[in-house]
C-alpha positions in Angstrom: 106.4 22.5 -27.4 105.9 21.8 -31.1 102.9 23.8 -32.4 102.6 20.4 -34.9 101.6 18.2 -31.3 99.2 21.2 -30.3 95.8 19.8 -30.1 93.5 21.9 -31.9 89.5 21.7 -32.3 89.5 21.4 -36.8 86.1 22.5 -38.7 86.0 21.1 -42.1 83.3 22.5 -44.7 82.3 19.2 -47.0 80.3 18.9 -50.5 78.5 16.1 -52.3 75.9 14.7 -54.4 73.5 13.4 -52.6 72.4 10.7 -55.1 75.5 8.7 -54.3 74.7 8.2 -50.6 72.3 6.8 -48.5 71.8 10.2 -46.7 74.5 11.5 -44.1 74.0 9.4 -41.5 76.5 6.9 -40.4 73.9 3.8 -41.0 75.0 -0.1 -40.7 75.8 -1.8 -44.5 74.7 1.8 -46.0 77.1 3.7 -47.8 76.8 7.8 -46.2 79.0 10.8 -46.1 80.1 10.0 -42.3 80.9 6.7 -43.4 83.1 7.6 -46.5 84.8 10.4 -44.5 85.8 8.2 -41.3 87.3 5.2 -43.1 89.2 7.3 -45.3 90.0 9.1 -42.5 91.2 6.2 -40.5 92.5 4.9 -43.5 95.4 7.6 -44.1 95.9 8.0 -40.6 94.1 11.2 -39.6 91.6 9.5 -36.9 92.0 6.2 -34.1 90.6 3.3 -35.9 87.7 3.5 -33.2 87.1 7.5 -34.1 84.0 9.0 -35.6 83.2 11.8 -37.8 80.1 13.4 -37.3 78.8 16.6 -39.2 76.8 19.2 -38.3 73.2 18.7 -40.2 71.7 15.1 -41.2 70.4 15.0 -44.9 68.9 12.7 -46.2 69.4 10.2 -49.6 69.0 12.1 -52.0 69.7 16.0 -50.6 73.5 17.3 -52.0 75.4 19.6 -49.4 77.5 22.4 -50.7 78.2 23.7 -47.0 78.0 21.0 -44.6 80.4 20.8 -41.7 82.1 18.5 -39.6 85.1 18.9 -36.8 87.7 17.1 -35.3 90.2 17.2 -32.6 93.9 16.6 -34.3 97.5 17.6 -33.5 98.2 17.5 -37.7 98.1 21.2 -39.7 94.8 22.0 -41.3 95.5 22.3 -44.6 97.9 18.6 -44.4 94.4 17.3 -42.6 91.8 18.3 -45.3 94.3 17.6 -48.4 95.4 14.4 -47.2 91.6 13.6 -47.0 90.7 15.3 -50.2 93.1 12.9 -52.1 91.2 9.8 -51.3 87.7 10.8 -50.9 85.1 10.3 -53.4 81.9 11.6 -54.1 82.4 14.3 -51.3 85.2 16.7 -50.8 86.4 19.2 -48.0 86.2 22.8 -49.6 87.7 24.6 -46.6 88.6 24.3 -43.1 88.7 27.0 -39.8 90.6 26.3 -36.4 89.0 26.9 -33.1 89.4 26.2 -29.5 86.0 25.7 -28.5 82.5 23.6 -30.2 81.0 25.8 -31.8 76.9 25.8 -32.2 75.2 26.5 -35.1 73.6 29.9 -35.6 71.9 29.3 -38.6 71.5 27.2 -41.6 70.4 27.3 -45.3 68.4 25.8 -47.3 67.7 25.6 -50.7 65.3 24.3 -52.7 65.7 24.6 -56.7 62.1 24.7 -59.2 62.2 25.2 -63.2 61.3 28.8 -64.0 57.7 27.8 -65.1 56.6 29.4 -61.7 55.6 32.5 -60.9 58.7 34.2 -58.4 55.5 36.9 -57.7 53.4 34.3 -56.6 55.7 32.4 -54.3 56.9 35.3 -53.1 53.6 36.1 -50.9 52.9 31.7 -51.0 56.1 31.8 -48.8 55.5 35.1 -46.5 53.1 32.2 -44.6 56.5 30.3 -43.5 58.7 32.8 -42.6 58.9 33.7 -38.7 58.1 32.0 -35.6 54.8 28.8 -36.0 53.4 25.5 -35.7 55.8 23.6 -38.0 54.9 19.8 -36.6 52.8 19.2 -39.6 55.5 19.8 -41.6 58.1 17.3 -40.1 57.2 13.9 -38.4 57.6 12.7 -34.5 57.0 15.8 -33.3 52.9 16.6 -31.5 54.3 20.1 -31.1 56.9 21.6 -32.8 57.2 25.2 -32.5 60.5 26.8 -34.7 61.3 30.4 -36.8 62.1 30.5 -40.3 64.1 34.0 -40.3 63.7 34.2 -43.9 62.8 32.8 -47.3 63.9 34.6 -50.1 63.0 33.6 -54.4 65.8 34.1 -56.9 64.9 33.3 -61.1 68.3 32.3 -62.5 68.4 31.1 -66.3 66.0 28.4 -66.6 65.6 27.8 -62.8 64.3 29.3 -59.7 65.7 28.9 -56.5 64.1 29.6 -53.2 66.5 29.5 -50.3 65.4 28.8 -46.1 67.3 30.3 -43.3 67.2 29.4 -40.4 68.5 27.8 -36.6 66.4 24.8 -36.6 64.9 22.6 -39.6 63.5 18.9 -38.8 63.5 15.6 -40.8 61.6 16.2 -44.5 60.4 20.3 -43.1 61.8 22.0 -46.2 60.7 19.5 -48.5 57.2 19.2 -47.3 56.9 22.9 -46.9 58.0 23.2 -50.6 55.3 20.5 -51.3 52.9 23.0 -49.7 53.6 26.1 -51.2 53.1 24.3 -55.7 49.7 22.9 -53.6 49.0 26.2 -53.1 50.1 27.6 -56.3 48.0 25.3 -58.3 45.3 26.1 -55.8 45.2 22.1 -54.3 45.0 23.6 -51.3 43.3 26.6 -49.5 45.6 29.3 -47.1 42.9 29.2 -44.3 44.2 25.5 -43.9 48.1 26.3 -44.1 47.5 28.9 -42.0 45.4 26.9 -39.6 48.5 24.2 -39.3 50.8 27.3 -39.2 48.6 28.5 -35.8 48.8 25.0 -34.3 44.8 24.8 -34.5 45.0 21.9 -37.0 47.4 18.6 -38.1 47.9 18.9 -42.1 48.9 15.2 -43.7 51.2 17.0 -46.6 53.4 14.9 -48.9 57.3 15.4 -49.2 58.8 17.2 -52.6 61.3 15.1 -54.0 64.7 15.5 -52.3 66.6 15.8 -55.4 66.2 19.3 -56.2 67.0 20.3 -51.9 70.8 20.9 -51.0 72.3 22.1 -47.6 73.9 25.4 -48.8 75.9 26.7 -45.9 76.1 26.0 -41.7 77.1 29.6 -39.7 78.6 28.3 -36.9 80.6 31.9 -36.2 84.2 31.9 -37.6 85.2 32.4 -41.6 86.9 29.2 -43.2 89.9 29.2 -45.6 88.7 28.5 -49.0 91.0 25.1 -49.0 93.7 26.0 -52.3 94.1 22.2 -53.5 97.7 20.3 -53.5 99.4 18.8 -56.4 98.3 15.5 -55.9 94.1 16.9 -56.0 94.5 19.3 -58.5 93.5 16.9 -60.9 90.5 15.7 -59.2 87.4 16.3 -61.2 86.2 18.6 -58.7 88.8 21.2 -59.3 88.2 21.2 -62.9 85.0 24.0 -62.2 84.6 25.7 -59.1 83.1 23.6 -56.7 80.2 25.8 -57.0 79.4 25.7 -60.1 79.8 22.3 -60.5 77.7 21.3 -57.4 75.3 23.6 -58.6 75.3 22.6 -62.2 74.5 18.6 -61.3 71.4 19.8 -58.7 70.0 22.1 -61.7 70.0 18.8 -64.3 68.6 16.9 -61.4 65.6 18.9 -60.6 64.5 19.3 -64.4 64.8 15.8 -64.6 62.1 15.4 -61.5 60.5 18.3 -61.4 57.4 16.3 -62.2 57.9 14.7 -58.8 57.9 17.2 -56.8 54.7 17.6 -56.7 54.0 14.4 -55.4 53.1 12.9 -52.6 50.6 11.7 -49.9 46.6 12.9 -49.9 46.5 15.8 -47.9 44.2 15.4 -44.6 42.8 16.9 -41.8 43.7 16.7 -38.1 41.9 18.9 -35.4 45.3 19.4 -33.5 42.8 19.9 -30.2 40.3 16.6 -30.3 42.8 14.1 -32.7 39.2 13.8 -34.9 39.1 14.0 -38.6 36.9 16.7 -40.0 34.7 15.2 -43.4 36.7 17.7 -45.5 39.1 16.6 -47.4 40.9 18.3 -50.3 40.5 17.8 -53.9 43.7 15.5 -54.4 
């Protein structure tokens, strides 16, 4: 049998700037990352008219990525598939691929958040230790009375005019990173006390906290246990703007610029409320925010 007719499971790594889309997940009447990928893949004959491309990880409006992944069954040569798709895509780009015979599950994800360099790295590291390990994170997402999860690590790096906070773990629910960052900064500025956060992480109370600004957050990588081959652009793709610089430098520079423009908004959000998780009573104590 001709190898080109062999159906493979193709995994494709993607990068995109979040402000170009109304989130990653397909939504009627909105431009999304999945919608752009699906529409253009159908247009150039890579998938059927009733097929849909689904990303491994959902990202909200304004949240960017340099390491999201989609998978698709195809008999087309992988390099031809991704280069043909890249020629017609806008604001999202395929940056790597791999082929495997079996579906792959997520092992770990890494999200990163940018802050201006005015924050003290060592103080942030002390605060970050509260959130590493296995805890009740139901105060830091929505739709869950109880959400027990593990954050493997939180790494904080200084790089010139910005600080990058990287979170690694398997499960991150809606708004989780942004709520944690908002809470970290509230602790940093003494607008929230450590004991209340510890009680929330132990599941004793429910904190209602704000969301850090989405424009400074990006999905950096997803580990599915197999290595990806970086895409070498063909002649038609070489003139696309994304190859005027390396993929990572271009995307990180845009994200850093967004961070500077919107950094003040990272501290905005709903007032903090304390709820006893066992009785659902709201104690009289409130924060000063």
